[in-house]
Every structure is written in C-alpha cells, then in structure tokens.
C-alpha positions as CSV (number, residue, x, y, z in Angstrom):
1,X,125.6,40.9,-39.1
2,X,126.7,44.2,-40.6
3,X,130.4,44.8,-40.4
4,X,131.4,47.8,-38.3
5,X,134.1,49.7,-40.3
6,X,136.7,50.7,-37.7
7,X,139.8,52.9,-37.8
8,X,142.4,53.0,-35.0
9,X,144.6,56.1,-34.4
10,X,147.5,55.9,-31.9
11,X,151.2,56.9,-32.1
12,X,152.4,53.8,-30.3
13,X,152.7,51.2,-33.0
14,X,153.0,48.2,-30.8
15,X,149.8,49.1,-28.9
16,X,148.0,49.8,-32.2
17,X,149.2,46.5,-33.8
18,X,148.2,44.5,-30.8
19,X,144.7,46.1,-30.7
20,X,144.4,45.5,-34.5
21,X,145.3,41.8,-34.2
22,X,142.7,41.3,-31.5
23,X,140.0,43.1,-33.4
24,X,140.8,41.3,-36.6
25,X,139.4,38.1,-35.1
26,X,136.0,39.6,-34.5
27,X,133.5,38.6,-37.1
28,X,131.4,41.8,-37.1
29,X,134.3,44.3,-37.0
30,X,136.2,45.3,-40.1
31,X,139.4,47.2,-39.4
32,X,139.7,49.4,-42.5
33,X,142.7,51.5,-41.5
34,X,145.3,52.7,-38.9
35,X,146.8,56.1,-38.3
36,X,149.8,57.3,-36.2
37,X,148.6,60.8,-35.5
38,X,145.6,63.2,-36.0
39,X,146.6,64.5,-39.4
40,X,147.2,61.0,-40.7
41,X,143.7,60.1,-39.4
42,X,142.0,62.9,-41.2
43,X,143.9,62.0,-44.4
44,X,142.7,58.4,-44.1
45,X,139.1,59.4,-43.5
46,X,139.1,61.5,-46.7
47,X,139.4,58.3,-48.7
48,X,137.9,55.6,-46.4
49,X,134.3,54.8,-45.4
50,X,134.3,54.6,-41.6
51,X,131.7,54.0,-38.9
52,X,133.8,54.1,-35.7
53,X,137.1,55.7,-34.8
54,X,139.2,54.7,-31.8
55,X,141.7,57.4,-31.1
56,X,144.4,58.2,-28.6
57,X,144.1,61.5,-26.8
58,X,147.8,62.5,-27.0
59,X,149.4,62.2,-30.4
60,X,152.1,64.2,-32.3
61,X,151.2,66.7,-35.1
62,X,147.5,66.7,-34.1
63,X,146.1,65.4,-30.9
64,X,142.9,63.3,-30.6
65,X,140.7,66.1,-29.3
66,X,141.6,68.5,-32.2
67,X,141.2,65.6,-34.7
68,X,137.8,64.8,-33.2
69,X,136.5,68.3,-33.6
70,X,137.7,68.5,-37.2
71,X,136.5,65.1,-38.4
72,X,133.0,65.5,-36.8
73,X,132.6,68.8,-38.7
74,X,133.4,66.9,-41.9
75,X,131.8,63.5,-41.1
76,X,129.2,64.0,-38.3
77,X,127.9,60.4,-38.7
78,X,131.2,58.9,-37.4
79,X,131.2,57.6,-33.8
80,X,134.4,58.2,-31.8
81,X,135.9,56.4,-28.8
82,X,138.7,58.0,-26.9
83,X,141.7,55.9,-25.7
84,X,143.2,57.2,-22.5
85,X,145.6,56.6,-19.6
86,X,144.5,56.6,-15.9
87,X,145.6,60.2,-15.2
88,X,143.9,61.9,-18.2
89,X,140.5,62.7,-16.7
90,X,140.5,66.4,-17.9
91,X,141.4,65.3,-21.4
92,X,138.6,62.7,-21.4
93,X,136.1,65.4,-20.5
94,X,137.5,67.6,-23.3
95,X,137.1,64.7,-25.7
96,X,133.5,64.1,-24.7
97,X,132.8,67.8,-25.1
98,X,134.4,67.6,-28.5
99,X,131.9,65.0,-29.6
100,X,133.3,61.6,-28.6
101,X,130.6,58.9,-27.9
102,X,132.7,57.1,-25.3
103,X,136.1,56.4,-23.8
104,X,138.3,53.4,-22.8
105,X,141.3,53.1,-20.6
106,X,144.2,51.5,-22.6
107,X,144.2,48.5,-20.3
108,X,140.6,47.6,-21.0
109,X,140.0,43.9,-21.7
110,X,138.8,42.4,-25.0
111,X,135.2,42.2,-23.9
112,X,134.9,45.8,-22.9
113,X,136.7,47.0,-26.1
114,X,134.2,45.1,-28.3
115,X,131.3,46.3,-26.1
116,X,132.4,49.9,-26.5
117,X,132.7,49.6,-30.3
118,X,129.3,48.0,-30.7
119,X,127.7,50.4,-28.2
120,X,128.8,53.6,-29.9
121,X,128.0,52.1,-33.3
122,X,124.4,51.7,-32.0
123,X,124.5,55.4,-31.0
124,X,124.9,54.7,-27.2
125,X,127.2,56.5,-24.9
126,X,129.9,54.2,-23.5
127,X,131.6,54.9,-20.1
128,X,134.6,52.8,-19.2
129,X,133.9,50.4,-16.3
130,X,136.9,51.8,-14.4
131,X,135.4,55.3,-14.4
132,X,136.3,56.9,-11.0
133,X,134.0,59.0,-8.9
134,X,136.2,62.0,-9.6
135,X,135.9,61.5,-13.4
136,X,132.1,60.9,-13.2
137,X,131.7,64.2,-11.2
138,X,133.9,66.0,-13.8
139,X,131.7,64.7,-16.6
140,X,128.5,65.8,-14.8
141,X,129.9,69.3,-14.4
142,X,131.1,69.6,-18.0
143,X,129.2,70.8,-21.1
144,X,128.8,67.1,-22.2
145,X,125.1,66.2,-21.9
146,X,123.9,63.4,-24.1
147,X,120.5,63.5,-22.4
148,X,119.7,67.0,-23.5
149,X,117.5,66.1,-26.5
150,X,115.9,63.0,-25.0
151,X,112.4,62.7,-23.4
152,X,112.3,62.9,-19.6
153,X,112.7,59.4,-18.1
154,X,110.6,58.4,-15.1
155,X,111.7,55.9,-12.5
156,X,109.6,54.2,-9.8
157,X,110.5,54.6,-6.2
158,X,111.9,51.1,-6.2
159,X,114.0,51.8,-9.2
160,X,115.4,55.0,-7.6
161,X,116.3,53.0,-4.5
162,X,118.1,50.5,-6.7
163,X,119.9,53.2,-8.7
164,X,121.2,54.7,-5.6
165,X,122.6,51.3,-4.3
166,X,124.1,50.6,-7.7
167,X,125.9,53.9,-7.6
168,X,127.2,53.0,-4.1
169,X,128.7,49.8,-5.7
170,X,126.4,47.3,-4.1
171,X,126.1,44.0,-5.9
172,X,122.7,42.5,-6.9
173,X,123.0,40.1,-4.0
174,X,123.7,42.9,-1.5
175,X,120.9,45.0,-2.9
176,X,118.5,42.1,-2.6
177,X,119.4,41.5,1.0
178,X,119.1,45.2,1.8
179,X,115.6,45.8,0.3
180,X,114.3,42.2,0.7
181,X,114.2,41.1,-2.9
182,X,115.7,38.1,-4.7
183,X,118.9,38.5,-6.6
184,X,117.1,37.6,-9.8
185,X,114.4,40.3,-9.2
186,X,117.1,42.9,-8.6
187,X,118.9,41.9,-11.8
188,X,115.6,42.4,-13.7
189,X,115.3,45.8,-12.2
190,X,118.9,46.6,-13.1
191,X,118.4,45.5,-16.7
192,X,115.3,47.8,-17.1
193,X,117.2,50.7,-15.5
194,X,120.1,50.4,-17.9
195,X,117.6,50.2,-20.8
196,X,115.8,53.3,-19.7
197,X,119.1,55.2,-19.3
198,X,120.5,53.8,-22.5
199,X,123.7,52.9,-20.9
200,X,125.7,49.6,-20.7
201,X,127.3,49.4,-17.2
202,X,127.5,50.8,-13.7
203,X,129.7,53.7,-14.7
204,X,126.9,54.8,-17.1
205,X,124.3,54.5,-14.3
206,X,126.5,56.7,-12.0
207,X,127.0,59.5,-14.6
208,X,123.3,59.5,-15.4
209,X,122.2,59.5,-11.8
210,X,124.6,62.4,-11.0
211,X,123.5,64.3,-14.1
212,X,119.8,63.9,-13.2
213,X,120.1,64.4,-9.4
214,X,119.2,60.9,-8.5
215,X,122.3,60.8,-6.2
216,X,124.6,63.5,-4.9
217,X,128.3,63.7,-5.4
218,X,128.8,63.8,-1.6
219,X,127.2,60.4,-1.3
220,X,129.8,58.9,-3.6
221,X,132.9,60.3,-1.9
C-alpha cells in the first residue's frame, strides 16, 4: 500500500510526540515531519513532499487557519485536517472555509485518527464523530460546500426515511424495528447511503442531509 506522507503541526510538544508515536506504528502512514507553529509548518513544506497535514487551530506566530490558506495557495494538492478542542466550533468552520478537508477533536481515538487521515488522502471530507448538532448547523450555514461541483444525488423514498432516522441517532436495530426491516437490510441501506454521500460516518450524513434539505435543523434540536 502506498505510504501517506504526513506532517503534524501543534505547539504542544507532548501531544505532538504522543500522536507521532502512535502513527509511527501504522504501516501505510509515513510521518515525514513535525512543526510547532504555522511558520515552521510552511518552512517544512518548502523542502518536504507531503500528502496530508494535521494542524492545530491555535498556534503561536501563525495559527492553523492562516497557515492553511497560505499553504493551499502554494500546494493545492495537500489535504489538511484540523485538530481542535470541544469549544472551537467557530474556528473549525473557519478552517473548513479556508480549505481543510476534515477535522478531529484532540481526544479522538486511534481508529478515528487513522480513518480521518486515509479519508482525506482519498479526497473525502471527514467530519469528527463527535460533531454536535450546533456545529453541524454552523457548517451548513457557512461558505463551506464540498458538494458544489458534484452531480446531484438521488435517494429513494426508503433511503430518505433511513437518512432522517440516522440523523436522529437511531441505531440500525431501532431503524429496522421502526420501518419493519431486518437490521442487516438497514445496514446495507446505510452503507449505500454513505457511499452516495461520499462520507464516512453519521456526522457526515447529518451535515449532508442538512445541506441538501433532507432534514431540518429544528428536527435535530
């Protein structure tokens, strides 16, 4: 499998080193550099071939949002993942508008971190699983629109029904009981829905559904 060349930018060295140690054990991820702030990140990218950058939002000298805008002007092929805290919804939205392909909360587990890296490398948008209804609504109202240049996607009435129930946090078992389908059949529908939307998890379904008027914000609150 092709190695994903990754750079981490974060001003907290202990967090950065812990993340680097975990990722160093992944066979398809090659950590090619680390930076402690936005300026150091840009200097590093001037001499290093990179596929994916994971960057903190708040850093000294140059923050992650400013660094993202600058590096994408220079290297538009690079995929960027924002690293954030719980209370940084507005900054996450700014980061997506600046060109980031995804975001993670800093307490994300190993599986989700790897999933985020591989997803954005494959040019998919990645929404953190812990995306709140508030953040989803803010993303929908923002200038961020990864669906702008894609062909219109059609869903069957059954799929629309399942999308709405997924957004309302129903499990596959609960959806099956509600609409008289087996859990396995619901899971098959869910897989096809995620493939159509080009998303990886429920958070992605919620944002897509809100952005495309498949569910209203009022229903989620």
